[in-house]
C-alpha positions as CSV (number, residue, x, y, z in Angstrom):
1,M,126.4,56.3,25.3
2,T,126.7,60.1,26.0
3,E,129.7,62.2,26.1
4,A,129.5,62.6,29.9
5,Q,129.8,58.8,29.8
6,A,132.3,58.1,27.8
7,L,135.0,60.7,28.9
8,P,135.6,58.8,32.2
9,R,136.6,55.8,30.3
10,R,139.3,57.4,28.2
11,R,140.8,58.9,31.3
12,I,141.4,55.4,32.8
13,G,144.9,54.4,32.5
14,L,146.8,51.5,33.2
15,F,147.8,53.4,36.9
16,K,144.5,54.6,36.9
17,N,142.4,51.5,36.5
18,P,139.6,50.8,39.4
19,V,140.5,47.5,39.3
20,V,143.9,47.7,39.9
21,V,143.7,50.2,42.6
22,K,140.6,48.0,44.3
23,E,143.2,44.5,44.1
24,L,146.5,46.3,45.1
25,R,145.2,47.7,47.7
26,G,143.5,44.3,48.9
27,R,146.7,42.3,48.4
28,M,148.6,45.1,50.2
29,R,146.7,45.5,53.5
30,G,147.8,43.5,56.3
31,V,150.6,41.5,57.1
32,R,150.2,38.6,54.5
33,A,152.0,40.3,51.4
34,F,154.7,41.2,53.6
35,A,155.3,38.0,55.1
36,V,155.2,36.1,51.9
37,L,158.1,38.8,50.5
38,S,159.9,38.1,53.7
39,V,160.2,34.1,53.3
40,Y,160.7,34.7,49.8
41,L,163.7,36.8,50.2
42,L,164.9,34.3,53.3
43,L,164.7,31.1,51.1
44,M,166.5,33.2,48.3
45,V,169.1,34.1,50.8
46,A,169.2,30.4,52.3
47,F,169.5,29.2,48.8
48,A,172.8,31.8,47.8
49,L,174.3,30.7,50.9
50,L,173.9,27.1,49.9
51,L,175.7,28.2,46.6
52,Y,178.2,30.0,48.1
53,V,179.3,26.8,50.2
54,I,179.3,24.9,47.4
55,A,181.4,26.8,45.0
56,T,183.8,27.4,47.7
57,A,184.0,24.1,48.6
58,S,185.1,23.1,44.7
59,Q,188.6,23.8,43.8
60,D,190.2,23.9,40.6
61,I,194.0,22.3,40.3
62,S,195.9,24.9,42.1
63,G,193.6,24.4,45.0
64,F,192.0,28.1,45.1
65,T,188.4,28.8,43.9
66,S,187.9,32.1,41.3
67,G,185.7,34.9,42.4
68,G,184.1,34.5,38.9
69,Q,183.3,30.7,39.2
70,I,181.6,31.8,42.9
71,G,179.9,34.5,41.1
72,R,178.8,32.8,38.3
73,T,177.9,29.6,40.3
74,L,175.5,32.4,42.7
75,F,173.8,34.1,39.5
76,T,173.0,31.0,37.7
77,G,171.5,29.8,40.8
78,I,169.9,32.5,42.0
79,I,168.0,32.5,38.1
80,G,167.1,29.2,37.9
81,I,165.2,29.1,41.3
82,Q,163.5,32.9,40.3
83,L,162.6,31.2,37.1
84,F,161.1,28.1,39.0
85,L,158.9,30.3,41.2
86,V,157.6,32.9,38.6
87,T,156.4,29.5,36.5
88,F,154.5,28.5,39.5
89,I,153.6,32.1,41.2
90,A,152.6,34.2,38.0
91,P,149.5,31.9,37.0
92,S,148.3,31.1,40.6
93,F,147.6,34.5,41.1
94,T,145.8,35.0,37.6
95,A,143.8,31.5,37.6
96,S,141.0,32.6,39.8
97,A,141.1,36.2,38.9
98,I,137.8,36.0,37.3
99,S,136.7,32.9,37.9
100,G,136.8,33.7,41.7
101,E,135.0,36.8,41.2
102,R,132.4,34.3,39.8
103,E,132.2,32.1,42.4
104,R,132.3,34.5,45.3
105,Q,128.9,36.2,43.2
106,T,130.9,39.5,43.1
107,Y,131.0,39.3,39.3
108,D,127.7,41.4,38.9
109,L,129.2,44.2,41.3
110,L,132.0,44.8,38.4
111,K,129.5,44.6,35.7
112,T,127.8,47.6,37.4
113,T,130.8,49.8,37.3
114,L,130.2,50.1,33.5
115,L,134.2,48.9,33.3
116,P,134.8,48.0,29.6
117,A,136.1,44.3,29.3
118,R,139.4,45.4,28.2
119,T,139.9,47.9,31.4
120,L,138.8,44.9,33.7
121,V,141.1,42.2,32.1
122,L,144.0,44.3,32.1
123,G,143.3,45.7,35.8
124,K,143.5,42.4,36.7
125,L,146.3,41.3,34.6
126,F,148.1,44.4,35.8
127,S,147.4,44.1,39.8
128,A,148.4,40.2,39.8
129,L,151.8,40.4,38.2
130,S,152.3,44.0,39.8
131,Y,153.1,42.0,43.0
132,V,155.8,39.3,40.7
133,F,157.5,42.0,39.5
134,L,158.1,43.4,43.5
135,L,159.4,39.7,44.3
136,L,161.7,39.9,40.9
137,I,163.1,43.5,42.3
138,A,163.7,42.4,45.8
139,A,166.1,39.6,44.7
140,V,168.2,42.2,42.5
141,P,170.5,42.9,45.2
142,L,171.3,39.1,45.7
143,Q,172.3,38.9,42.2
144,S,174.3,42.0,42.7
145,I,176.3,40.2,45.0
146,A,176.5,37.4,42.1
147,F,178.1,40.5,40.0
148,L,180.4,41.9,42.8
149,F,182.1,38.1,42.6
150,G,183.1,39.0,39.3
151,G,182.2,36.5,36.1
152,V,179.1,37.8,35.4
153,S,178.6,40.8,33.5
154,E,175.7,43.5,33.8
155,I,174.0,42.4,30.2
156,E,173.9,39.3,31.8
157,V,171.9,40.6,34.7
158,V,169.5,42.7,32.4
159,L,168.6,39.3,30.3
160,S,167.7,37.5,32.9
161,F,165.5,40.1,34.1
162,V,164.1,40.5,30.9
163,I,163.5,36.9,30.5
164,L,161.8,36.4,33.8
165,A,159.6,39.4,33.1
166,V,158.8,38.0,29.9
167,T,157.8,34.4,31.1
168,A,155.8,36.1,34.3
169,V,153.4,38.2,31.8
170,T,153.0,35.7,29.1
171,L,152.2,32.8,32.0
172,G,150.0,35.4,33.5
173,A,148.0,36.2,30.6
174,M,147.6,32.4,30.3
175,G,146.4,31.9,34.2
176,L,144.2,34.8,33.1
177,Y,142.8,33.4,30.5
178,F,141.7,30.0,31.7
179,S,139.9,31.6,34.4
180,A,137.7,33.6,32.4
181,S,136.7,30.5,30.0
182,Q,136.2,27.9,33.2
183,A,133.6,28.1,35.3
184,R,135.2,27.1,38.6
185,T,138.8,28.3,39.6
186,L,139.5,24.4,40.7
187,S,139.3,23.6,36.8
188,A,141.3,26.9,35.8
189,N,143.9,25.6,38.1
190,I,144.4,22.4,36.8
191,T,144.2,23.6,33.4
192,T,146.8,26.2,33.9
193,Y,149.0,24.5,35.8
194,A,148.7,21.7,33.3
195,V,150.1,23.4,30.7
196,T,152.7,25.3,32.3
197,I,154.0,21.4,33.3
198,F,154.2,20.7,29.6
199,I,156.1,24.4,29.0
200,T,158.5,24.2,31.1
201,I,159.2,20.1,32.0
202,G,157.5,18.5,28.7
203,L,159.2,21.0,26.5
204,P,162.8,21.1,27.7
205,M,162.5,17.2,28.2
206,A,161.7,16.9,24.4
207,I,164.2,19.6,23.1
208,F,167.1,17.6,25.1
209,I,166.1,14.7,23.4
210,V,166.0,16.4,19.6
211,L,169.7,17.7,21.0
212,A,170.9,14.4,21.6
213,L,169.8,12.8,18.7
214,I,171.1,15.4,16.4
215,A,174.7,15.7,18.2
216,S,174.8,11.8,18.1
217,F,173.9,12.1,14.1
218,L,176.1,14.9,13.6
219,S,179.0,13.3,15.6
220,A,179.3,9.9,13.3
221,N,178.3,11.4,10.1
222,Q,179.7,14.9,9.9
223,T,182.0,14.4,7.0
224,N,178.8,13.3,5.0
225,I,176.3,16.3,6.0
226,A,175.9,19.1,3.6
227,A,176.4,22.7,5.0
228,D,173.1,23.9,4.0
229,V,171.6,21.0,6.4
230,Q,174.0,21.7,9.4
231,V,172.1,25.1,8.6
232,V,168.6,23.9,8.5
233,L,169.4,22.0,12.0
234,L,170.7,24.7,13.4
235,Y,168.1,27.1,12.9
236,G,165.6,24.5,14.0
237,L,167.6,24.3,17.2
238,L,167.4,27.9,17.7
239,A,163.7,27.9,17.3
240,L,163.1,25.1,19.2
241,A,165.1,26.9,22.6
242,A,163.1,29.9,21.9
243,T,160.0,28.0,22.9
244,N,161.1,27.6,26.4
245,P,162.6,30.2,29.4
246,L,165.1,27.6,30.6
247,M,166.3,26.9,27.5
248,A,166.2,30.1,25.8
249,A,168.4,31.5,28.9
250,F,170.4,28.7,28.8
251,L,172.0,29.2,25.2
252,T,171.7,32.9,25.5
253,Q,174.3,32.9,28.2
254,Y,175.8,30.3,26.0
255,W,176.4,32.0,22.8
256,L,177.1,35.2,24.8
257,L,180.2,33.8,26.7
258,N,181.3,32.6,23.0
259,K,180.4,34.9,20.7
260,Q,180.5,37.6,23.1
261,S,177.4,39.0,21.7
262,A,173.7,39.3,23.4
263,T,171.9,40.0,19.7
264,F,173.4,39.0,16.5
265,F,176.5,36.9,15.6
266,Y,177.9,34.2,13.5
267,E,178.0,30.6,13.8
268,T,180.7,28.6,12.1
269,V,179.9,25.2,10.1
270,T,182.3,23.2,8.6
271,S,181.3,20.8,5.7
272,T,182.5,18.9,2.8
273,T,181.7,21.7,0.8
274,G,184.2,24.0,3.3
275,I,183.2,26.8,5.8
276,V,180.1,28.4,5.9
277,Q,179.7,31.4,8.5
278,V,175.7,31.4,9.7
279,P,174.0,34.6,11.1
280,L,172.1,34.3,14.3
281,I,169.9,35.8,16.3
282,S,170.3,35.6,19.9
283,P,167.5,33.5,21.8
284,W,166.7,35.8,24.3
285,I,165.1,37.9,21.2
286,L,163.2,35.1,19.8
287,F,161.8,34.0,23.1
288,S,161.0,37.4,24.0
289,A,159.0,37.8,20.7
290,L,157.2,34.8,20.9
291,Y,156.2,34.9,24.2
292,L,154.6,38.3,24.4
293,L,152.7,37.7,20.9
294,I,151.3,34.5,22.9
295,A,150.4,36.9,26.0
296,L,148.8,39.8,23.7
297,V,146.9,36.9,21.8
298,L,145.7,35.3,25.3
299,V,144.6,39.2,26.8
300,I,142.5,39.5,23.5
301,R,140.9,36.1,23.7
302,T,140.4,36.9,27.4
303,V,138.3,40.3,26.5
304,R,136.2,38.5,24.0
305,R,135.7,35.7,26.7
306,V,134.2,38.3,29.3
307,R,132.3,40.3,26.9
308,R,130.6,36.9,25.9
309,I,129.9,36.2,29.8
310,E,128.7,39.6,30.1
311,A,126.3,39.4,26.9
């Protein structure tokens, strides 16, 4: 390769990637992208209004509903529906990114541009996730409404966006990997959603069963369990919760409200030998580190798959 050919490659950045420019222009032209965004926001507004009606209908002992309770109900519901939408929208944008090019017989045209496999993969991933991030940012005003009611802190809004963004990146990278490894888009979509459903539904069910069994075991034998055994169980539960975005968000909010810390805190463990203060890290940190590592591995393997296809 000559120096003149290598220089343009070094100048190709993420925002100057020709694949990104092509994909974004193709997606944002016409009314489809704006129609999807409008329908998405209308559904979010309708869901927020429904939550508001439910929250105001529930009254405390004095017969009134506090603004903090309304704000927390709105915030939790909006984040939950956003997480559900991200879980199924992000993989759909990437599961056909490479396999669709092969089915449309346009993959050979991409190869003639002499783009490196890394540039092609990152361009496909960034262009697909950019629209997902647009949907997330568009829903921030709804979260702000919940924030105005009270009961929700700024750090909760920031951490919820981090969990949503990390989930979108990882699931998008997973869809891109299966798109490169599967010959057909249909099989890539089926494999992607099977793994996604396992992560979002299968793992929470397994974690819930484990939590219920351990809770019943601890309640029945609380005085006979040593402190070190309880510490091991606590760390095991934290590791299990960090593998799922829903559980990570729930436990992060729970410990944030009870321990007033979003990073590092201590949990009290009581046993026959005394009281032990166990140091713990907030689940969102472990979740973000684990999922971003998985996304990095998937991107690297996708690049290798694309290089193998080109060879």
